PDB file as gemmi writes it, atoms N, CA and C in Angstrom:
CRYST1    1.000    1.000    1.000  90.00  90.00  90.00 P 1                      
ATOM      1  N   UNK A   1      81.539 139.120 142.676  1.00  0.00           N  
ATOM      2  CA  UNK A   1      83.217 138.075 141.791  1.00  0.00           C  
ATOM      3  C   UNK A   1      83.444 138.824 140.771  1.00  0.00           C  
ATOM      4  N   UNK A   2      84.987 138.127 140.311  1.00  0.00           N  
ATOM      5  CA  UNK A   2      85.675 138.576 138.935  1.00  0.00           C  
ATOM      6  C   UNK A   2      85.121 137.122 138.745  1.00  0.00           C  
ATOM      7  N   UNK A   3      84.975 136.836 137.096  1.00  0.00           N  
ATOM      8  CA  UNK A   3      84.802 135.983 135.384  1.00  0.00           C  
ATOM      9  C   UNK A   3      85.862 136.549 135.392  1.00  0.00           C  
ATOM     10  N   UNK A   4      85.656 135.141 134.057  1.00  0.00           N  
ATOM     11  CA  UNK A   4      86.193 135.686 133.055  1.00  0.00           C  
ATOM     12  C   UNK A   4      85.375 135.218 131.879  1.00  0.00           C  
ATOM     13  N   UNK A   5      84.676 135.571 130.688  1.00  0.00           N  
ATOM     14  CA  UNK A   5      84.431 135.155 129.892  1.00  0.00           C  
ATOM     15  C   UNK A   5      84.895 134.422 128.553  1.00  0.00           C  
ATOM     16  N   UNK A   6      84.096 134.405 127.725  1.00  0.00           N  
ATOM     17  CA  UNK A   6      84.630 133.150 126.589  1.00  0.00           C  
ATOM     18  C   UNK A   6      85.567 133.654 125.938  1.00  0.00           C  
ATOM     19  N   UNK A   7      85.594 135.269 125.385  1.00  0.00           N  
ATOM     20  CA  UNK A   7      86.583 136.122 125.365  1.00  0.00           C  
ATOM     21  C   UNK A   7      87.680 136.262 125.812  1.00  0.00           C  
ATOM     22  N   UNK A   8      87.780 135.860 126.855  1.00  0.00           N  
ATOM     23  CA  UNK A   8      88.823 136.490 128.249  1.00  0.00           C  
ATOM     24  C   UNK A   8      89.042 137.652 128.704  1.00  0.00           C  
ATOM     25  N   UNK A   9      87.157 138.128 128.482  1.00  0.00           N  
ATOM     26  CA  UNK A   9      87.084 139.298 129.104  1.00  0.00           C  
ATOM     27  C   UNK A   9      87.142 139.697 130.219  1.00  0.00           C  
ATOM     28  N   UNK A  10      88.036 140.247 131.505  1.00  0.00           N  
ATOM     29  CA  UNK A  10      87.819 140.494 132.525  1.00  0.00           C  
ATOM     30  C   UNK A  10      86.549 140.973 133.280  1.00  0.00           C  
ATOM     31  N   UNK A  11      85.146 140.292 133.741  1.00  0.00           N  
ATOM     32  CA  UNK A  11      84.186 141.164 134.370  1.00  0.00           C  
ATOM     33  C   UNK A  11      83.597 140.864 136.325  1.00  0.00           C  
ATOM     34  N   UNK A  12      82.778 141.966 136.392  1.00  0.00           N  
ATOM     35  CA  UNK A  12      83.123 141.782 137.741  1.00  0.00           C  
ATOM     36  C   UNK A  12      81.486 141.746 138.013  1.00  0.00           C  
ATOM     37  N   UNK A  13      81.617 140.250 139.185  1.00  0.00           N  
ATOM     38  CA  UNK A  13      79.812 139.850 138.742  1.00  0.00           C  
ATOM     39  C   UNK A  13      79.612 140.553 140.204  1.00  0.00           C  
ATOM     40  N   UNK A  14      78.764 141.536 140.569  1.00  0.00           N  
ATOM     41  CA  UNK A  14      77.758 142.296 141.837  1.00  0.00           C  
ATOM     42  C   UNK A  14      77.476 141.218 142.656  1.00  0.00           C  
ATOM     43  N   UNK A  15      77.205 141.452 143.656  1.00  0.00           N  
ATOM     44  CA  UNK A  15      76.124 140.315 145.100  1.00  0.00           C  
ATOM     45  C   UNK A  15      74.538 140.950 144.796  1.00  0.00           C  
ATOM     46  N   UNK A  16      74.290 140.367 145.374  1.00  0.00           N  
ATOM     47  CA  UNK A  16      72.584 140.664 145.019  1.00  0.00           C  
ATOM     48  C   UNK A  16      72.349 141.107 147.049  1.00  0.00           C  
ATOM     49  N   UNK A  17      72.409 142.040 147.127  1.00  0.00           N  
ATOM     50  CA  UNK A  17      71.829 143.017 148.608  1.00  0.00           C  
ATOM     51  C   UNK A  17      70.359 141.852 148.777  1.00  0.00           C  
ATOM     52  N   UNK A  18      70.902 141.548 150.013  1.00  0.00           N  
ATOM     53  CA  UNK A  18      69.666 140.824 150.786  1.00  0.00           C  
ATOM     54  C   UNK A  18      69.937 141.242 152.657  1.00  0.00           C  
ATOM     55  N   UNK A  19      68.097 142.157 152.454  1.00  0.00           N  
ATOM     56  CA  UNK A  19      67.671 143.193 153.806  1.00  0.00           C  
ATOM     57  C   UNK A  19      68.628 141.638 154.488  1.00  0.00           C  
ATOM     58  N   UNK A  20      68.585 142.180 156.114  1.00  0.00           N  
ATOM     59  CA  UNK A  20      68.945 141.505 157.463  1.00  0.00           C  
ATOM     60  C   UNK A  20      67.717 141.251 157.872  1.00  0.00           C  
ATOM     61  N   UNK A  21      67.139 140.484 158.780  1.00  0.00           N  
ATOM     62  CA  UNK A  21      68.494 138.713 158.945  1.00  0.00           C  
ATOM     63  C   UNK A  21      68.902 138.280 158.060  1.00  0.00           C  
ATOM     64  N   UNK A  22      69.468 137.810 158.002  1.00  0.00           N  
ATOM     65  CA  UNK A  22      70.548 136.723 157.157  1.00  0.00           C  
ATOM     66  C   UNK A  22      72.043 135.844 158.074  1.00  0.00           C  
ATOM     67  N   UNK A  23      71.547 134.438 157.884  1.00  0.00           N  
ATOM     68  CA  UNK A  23      72.653 133.837 158.172  1.00  0.00           C  
ATOM     69  C   UNK A  23      73.428 133.289 156.796  1.00  0.00           C  
ATOM     70  N   UNK A  24      74.865 133.735 157.448  1.00  0.00           N  
ATOM     71  CA  UNK A  24      75.867 133.497 156.396  1.00  0.00           C  
ATOM     72  C   UNK A  24      76.695 132.166 156.028  1.00  0.00           C  
ATOM     73  N   UNK A  25      76.264 131.130 157.246  1.00  0.00           N  
ATOM     74  CA  UNK A  25      77.013 129.823 157.170  1.00  0.00           C  
ATOM     75  C   UNK A  25      76.258 128.964 155.932  1.00  0.00           C  
ATOM     76  N   UNK A  26      77.468 128.640 155.279  1.00  0.00           N  
ATOM     77  CA  UNK A  26      77.341 127.941 154.249  1.00  0.00           C  
ATOM     78  C   UNK A  26      76.882 128.299 152.521  1.00  0.00           C  
ATOM     79  N   UNK A  27      77.211 129.549 152.911  1.00  0.00           N  
ATOM     80  CA  UNK A  27      76.707 130.475 152.147  1.00  0.00           C  
ATOM     81  C   UNK A  27      77.879 130.214 150.519  1.00  0.00           C  
ATOM     82  N   UNK A  28      79.109 130.248 151.069  1.00  0.00           N  
ATOM     83  CA  UNK A  28      80.602 129.834 149.706  1.00  0.00           C  
ATOM     84  C   UNK A  28      80.140 129.027 149.344  1.00  0.00           C  
ATOM     85  N   UNK A  29      80.230 127.692 150.381  1.00  0.00           N  
ATOM     86  CA  UNK A  29      79.229 126.011 150.136  1.00  0.00           C  
ATOM     87  C   UNK A  29      77.697 126.592 148.769  1.00  0.00           C  
ATOM     88  N   UNK A  30      77.359 126.720 149.475  1.00  0.00           N  
ATOM     89  CA  UNK A  30      76.432 127.486 148.094  1.00  0.00           C  
ATOM     90  C   UNK A  30      76.267 127.816 146.857  1.00  0.00           C  
ATOM     91  N   UNK A  31      77.549 128.841 147.201  1.00  0.00           N  
ATOM     92  CA  UNK A  31      77.486 129.805 145.824  1.00  0.00           C  
ATOM     93  C   UNK A  31      78.122 129.000 144.700  1.00  0.00           C  
ATOM     94  N   UNK A  32      79.723 128.001 145.567  1.00  0.00           N  
ATOM     95  CA  UNK A  32      80.752 127.138 144.853  1.00  0.00           C  
ATOM     96  C   UNK A  32      79.228 126.174 144.158  1.00  0.00           C  
ATOM     97  N   UNK A  33      79.289 125.583 145.043  1.00  0.00           N  
ATOM     98  CA  UNK A  33      78.068 124.615 144.078  1.00  0.00           C  
ATOM     99  C   UNK A  33      77.206 124.701 143.257  1.00  0.00           C  
ATOM    100  N   UNK A  34      76.916 125.782 143.033  1.00  0.00           N  
ATOM    101  CA  UNK A  34      75.984 126.414 142.082  1.00  0.00           C  
ATOM    102  C   UNK A  34      76.636 126.879 141.144  1.00  0.00           C  
ATOM    103  N   UNK A  35      77.547 127.343 141.521  1.00  0.00           N  
ATOM    104  CA  UNK A  35      78.820 127.477 140.647  1.00  0.00           C  
ATOM    105  C   UNK A  35      79.547 126.162 139.571  1.00  0.00           C  
ATOM    106  N   UNK A  36      79.153 125.905 140.338  1.00  0.00           N  
ATOM    107  CA  UNK A  36      80.047 124.182 139.461  1.00  0.00           C  
ATOM    108  C   UNK A  36      79.463 123.904 138.572  1.00  0.00           C  
ATOM    109  N   UNK A  37      77.562 123.628 139.290  1.00  0.00           N  
ATOM    110  CA  UNK A  37      76.403 122.580 138.770  1.00  0.00           C  
ATOM    111  C   UNK A  37      76.641 123.583 137.348  1.00  0.00           C  
ATOM    112  N   UNK A  38      75.808 124.639 137.533  1.00  0.00           N  
ATOM    113  CA  UNK A  38      76.042 125.085 135.998  1.00  0.00           C  
ATOM    114  C   UNK A  38      76.959 125.732 135.620  1.00  0.00           C  
ATOM    115  N   UNK A  39      78.010 125.818 135.125  1.00  0.00           N  
ATOM    116  CA  UNK A  39      79.731 125.394 134.056  1.00  0.00           C  
ATOM    117  C   UNK A  39      79.098 123.699 133.836  1.00  0.00           C  
ATOM    118  N   UNK A  40      79.322 123.268 134.791  1.00  0.00           N  
ATOM    119  CA  UNK A  40      78.630 121.921 134.137  1.00  0.00           C  
ATOM    120  C   UNK A  40      77.408 121.431 133.337  1.00  0.00           C  
ATOM    121  N   UNK A  41      76.215 121.547 133.823  1.00  0.00           N  
ATOM    122  CA  UNK A  41      74.962 122.304 133.147  1.00  0.00           C  
ATOM    123  C   UNK A  41      75.497 122.666 131.744  1.00  0.00           C  
ATOM    124  N   UNK A  42      76.832 123.783 131.348  1.00  0.00           N  
ATOM    125  CA  UNK A  42      76.852 124.156 129.879  1.00  0.00           C  
ATOM    126  C   UNK A  42      76.669 126.190 130.110  1.00  0.00           C  
ATOM    127  N   UNK A  43      76.789 126.401 130.876  1.00  0.00           N  
ATOM    128  CA  UNK A  43      76.474 127.890 131.215  1.00  0.00           C  
ATOM    129  C   UNK A  43      77.895 128.857 131.436  1.00  0.00           C  
ATOM    130  N   UNK A  44      77.795 130.085 130.509  1.00  0.00           N  
ATOM    131  CA  UNK A  44      79.102 130.316 130.272  1.00  0.00           C  
ATOM    132  C   UNK A  44      79.667 130.842 132.144  1.00  0.00           C  
ATOM    133  N   UNK A  45      80.584 131.465 132.578  1.00  0.00           N  
ATOM    134  CA  UNK A  45      81.020 131.529 133.173  1.00  0.00           C  
ATOM    135  C   UNK A  45      80.360 132.436 134.175  1.00  0.00           C  
ATOM    136  N   UNK A  46      79.910 133.456 132.883  1.00  0.00           N  
ATOM    137  CA  UNK A  46      79.442 134.637 133.630  1.00  0.00           C  
ATOM    138  C   UNK A  46      77.676 133.657 134.250  1.00  0.00           C  
ATOM    139  N   UNK A  47      76.856 133.910 133.479  1.00  0.00           N  
ATOM    140  CA  UNK A  47      75.807 132.914 133.610  1.00  0.00           C  
ATOM    141  C   UNK A  47      75.939 131.968 134.646  1.00  0.00           C  
ATOM    142  N   UNK A  48      77.162 131.433 135.188  1.00  0.00           N  
ATOM    143  CA  UNK A  48      76.971 130.666 135.753  1.00  0.00           C  
ATOM    144  C   UNK A  48      77.108 131.418 137.300  1.00  0.00           C  
ATOM    145  N   UNK A  49      77.708 132.308 137.065  1.00  0.00           N  
ATOM    146  CA  UNK A  49      78.008 133.496 138.342  1.00  0.00           C  
ATOM    147  C   UNK A  49      76.470 133.993 138.782  1.00  0.00           C  
ATOM    148  N   UNK A  50      75.983 134.470 137.664  1.00  0.00           N  
ATOM    149  CA  UNK A  50      74.862 134.586 137.776  1.00  0.00           C  
ATOM    150  C   UNK A  50      73.809 133.677 138.364  1.00  0.00           C  
ATOM    151  N   UNK A  51      73.834 132.683 138.138  1.00  0.00           N  
ATOM    152  CA  UNK A  51      73.287 131.715 139.002  1.00  0.00           C  
ATOM    153  C   UNK A  51      72.971 131.503 140.689  1.00  0.00           C  
ATOM    154  N   UNK A  52      74.700 131.705 140.795  1.00  0.00           N  
ATOM    155  CA  UNK A  52      75.127 131.577 142.072  1.00  0.00           C  
ATOM    156  C   UNK A  52      74.760 132.707 142.912  1.00  0.00           C  
ATOM    157  N   UNK A  53      74.894 133.503 141.576  1.00  0.00           N  
ATOM    158  CA  UNK A  53      74.862 134.698 143.121  1.00  0.00           C  
ATOM    159  C   UNK A  53      72.880 134.998 143.584  1.00  0.00           C  
ATOM    160  N   UNK A  54      72.389 134.320 142.339  1.00  0.00           N  
ATOM    161  CA  UNK A  54      70.522 134.209 142.595  1.00  0.00           C  
ATOM    162  C   UNK A  54      71.189 133.485 143.990  1.00  0.00           C  
ATOM    163  N   UNK A  55      70.957 131.913 144.126  1.00  0.00           N  
ATOM    164  CA  UNK A  55      71.089 130.775 144.975  1.00  0.00           C  
ATOM    165  C   UNK A  55      71.641 130.931 146.749  1.00  0.00           C  
ATOM    166  N   UNK A  56      72.928 131.547 146.407  1.00  0.00           N  
ATOM    167  CA  UNK A  56      73.147 132.479 147.662  1.00  0.00           C  
ATOM    168  C   UNK A  56      71.982 133.234 147.735  1.00  0.00           C  
ATOM    169  N   UNK A  57      71.920 134.253 147.661  1.00  0.00           N  
ATOM    170  CA  UNK A  57      70.898 135.347 148.181  1.00  0.00           C  
ATOM    171  C   UNK A  57      69.330 135.022 148.990  1.00  0.00           C  
ATOM    172  N   UNK A  58      69.019 133.593 148.083  1.00  0.00           N  
ATOM    173  CA  UNK A  58      67.958 132.501 148.182  1.00  0.00           C  
ATOM    174  C   UNK A  58      68.600 132.452 149.839  1.00  0.00           C  
ATOM    175  N   UNK A  59      69.532 131.706 149.944  1.00  0.00           N  
ATOM    176  CA  UNK A  59      69.705 130.270 151.451  1.00  0.00           C  
ATOM    177  C   UNK A  59      69.988 131.364 152.534  1.00  0.00           C  
ATOM    178  N   UNK A  60      70.611 132.293 151.701  1.00  0.00           N  
ATOM    179  CA  UNK A  60      71.045 132.928 153.150  1.00  0.00           C  
ATOM    180  C   UNK A  60      69.955 133.741 154.068  1.00  0.00           C  
ATOM    181  N   UNK A  61      68.899 133.401 153.602  1.00  0.00           N  
ATOM    182  CA  UNK A  61      67.740 134.078 154.381  1.00  0.00           C  
ATOM    183  C   UNK A  61      67.016 132.867 155.050  1.00  0.00           C  
ATOM    184  N   UNK A  62      67.589 131.748 154.869  1.00  0.00           N  
ATOM    185  CA  UNK A  62      67.230 130.540 155.581  1.00  0.00           C  
ATOM    186  C   UNK A  62      68.349 130.612 156.849  1.00  0.00           C  
ATOM    187  N   UNK A  63      66.840 130.570 158.295  1.00  0.00           N  
ATOM    188  CA  UNK A  63      68.144 131.538 159.383  1.00  0.00           C  
ATOM    189  C   UNK A  63      68.228 130.330 160.135  1.00  0.00           C  
ATOM    190  N   UNK A  64      69.330 129.883 160.648  1.00  0.00           N  
ATOM    191  CA  UNK A  64      69.562 128.350 161.380  1.00  0.00           C  
ATOM    192  C   UNK A  64      69.884 127.350 160.702  1.00  0.00           C  
ATOM    193  N   UNK A  65      69.555 127.037 159.495  1.00  0.00           N  
ATOM    194  CA  UNK A  65      69.289 125.774 159.015  1.00  0.00           C  
ATOM    195  C   UNK A  65      70.846 125.784 158.216  1.00  0.00           C  
ATOM    196  N   UNK A  66      70.725 124.893 157.254  1.00  0.00           N  
ATOM    197  CA  UNK A  66      71.759 124.685 155.997  1.00  0.00           C  
ATOM    198  C   UNK A  66      70.662 124.954 154.991  1.00  0.00           C  
ATOM    199  N   UNK A  67      70.626 125.770 154.498  1.00  0.00           N  
ATOM    200  CA  UNK A  67      69.304 126.287 153.455  1.00  0.00           C  
ATOM    201  C   UNK A  67      69.724 125.623 151.989  1.00  0.00           C  
ATOM    202  N   UNK A  68      68.988 125.537 151.492  1.00  0.00           N  
ATOM    203  CA  UNK A  68      68.884 125.104 150.053  1.00  0.00           C  
ATOM    204  C   UNK A  68      68.174 125.855 148.734  1.00  0.00           C  
ATOM    205  N   UNK A  69      68.504 126.476 147.602  1.00  0.00           N  
ATOM    206  CA  UNK A  69      68.183 127.126 147.021  1.00  0.00           C  
ATOM    207  C   UNK A  69      67.129 126.444 145.967  1.00  0.00           C  
ATOM    208  N   UNK A  70      66.042 126.155 145.560  1.00  0.00           N  
ATOM    209  CA  UNK A  70      65.406 125.164 144.076  1.00  0.00           C  
ATOM    210  C   UNK A  70      64.981 126.098 143.467  1.00  0.00           C  
ATOM    211  N   UNK A  71      64.981 125.624 142.290  1.00  0.00           N  
ATOM    212  CA  UNK A  71      64.709 125.871 140.852  1.00  0.00           C  
ATOM    213  C   UNK A  71      64.329 127.117 141.160  1.00  0.00           C  
ATOM    214  N   UNK A  72      62.744 127.252 141.546  1.00  0.00           N  
ATOM    215  CA  UNK A  72      61.389 128.040 141.541  1.00  0.00           C  
ATOM    216  C   UNK A  72      61.997 129.190 142.485  1.00  0.00           C  
ATOM    217  N   UNK A  73      62.937 129.228 143.729  1.00  0.00           N  
ATOM    218  CA  UNK A  73      63.518 129.600 144.437  1.00  0.00           C  
ATOM    219  C   UNK A  73      64.024 130.781 143.901  1.00  0.00           C  
ATOM    220  N   UNK A  74      65.426 129.958 142.838  1.00  0.00           N  
ATOM    221  CA  UNK A  74      66.079 130.748 142.492  1.00  0.00           C  
ATOM    222  C   UNK A  74      65.449 131.713 141.371  1.00  0.00           C  
ATOM    223  N   UNK A  75      64.988 131.142 140.250  1.00  0.00           N  
ATOM    224  CA  UNK A  75      63.542 131.885 140.007  1.00  0.00           C  
ATOM    225  C   UNK A  75      62.921 133.331 140.415  1.00  0.00           C  
ATOM    226  N   UNK A  76      62.565 133.071 141.065  1.00  0.00           N  
ATOM    227  CA  UNK A  76      61.321 134.362 142.008  1.00  0.00           C  
ATOM    228  C   UNK A  76      62.487 134.737 142.983  1.00  0.00           C  
ATOM    229  N   UNK A  77      63.970 134.775 142.506  1.00  0.00           N  
ATOM    230  CA  UNK A  77      65.176 135.740 143.588  1.00  0.00           C  
ATOM    231  C   UNK A  77      65.423 136.812 142.021  1.00  0.00           C  
ATOM    232  N   UNK A  78      65.590 135.807 141.201  1.00  0.00           N  
ATOM    233  CA  UNK A  78      65.527 136.445 140.016  1.00  0.00           C  
ATOM    234  C   UNK A  78      64.382 137.666 139.209  1.00  0.00           C  
ATOM    235  N   UNK A  79      63.341 137.168 139.842  1.00  0.00           N  
ATOM    236  CA  UNK A  79      61.988 138.204 139.312  1.00  0.00           C  
ATOM    237  C   UNK A  79      62.322 139.432 140.114  1.00  0.00           C  
ATOM    238  N   UNK A  80      62.877 139.459 141.383  1.00  0.00           N  
ATOM    239  CA  UNK A  80      62.858 140.300 142.113  1.00  0.00           C  
ATOM    240  C   UNK A  80      63.401 141.399 141.635  1.00  0.00           C  
ATOM    241  N   UNK A  81      64.280 141.020 141.539  1.00  0.00           N  
ATOM    242  CA  UNK A  81      65.393 142.353 140.256  1.00  0.00           C  
ATOM    243  C   UNK A  81      65.227 142.168 139.076  1.00  0.00           C  
ATOM    244  N   UNK A  82      64.258 142.219 138.537  1.00  0.00           N  
ATOM    245  CA  UNK A  82      63.524 143.106 137.116  1.00  0.00           C  
ATOM    246  C   UNK A  82      62.643 143.596 137.126  1.00  0.00           C  
TER     247      UNK A  82                                                      
END                                                                             
C-alpha cells in the first residue's frame, strides 16, 4: 500500500508474508475496514496501514469463512514480526 504521511511524504507500506494455506476472500474488506476504523480512531495514515496489514494477515488464515481479527489476534500477529 502507498500512504502519505502527515508531512505529505509518500511511503510504501509492505504486506506481511503469510504462508499457505490462505483464503483471500474478504481480505480487501478487512484491510479497508481496519484502515478506516484506525483513521477514525485517531491513527496516522502510516499507523492505520500497519494495523490494516496486521488485521488482514490474521483474517486470511481463517479458511472457508469470512474471518475477523480481534485486538488480541492483531497484537499476536504484531508480536510475530518483532
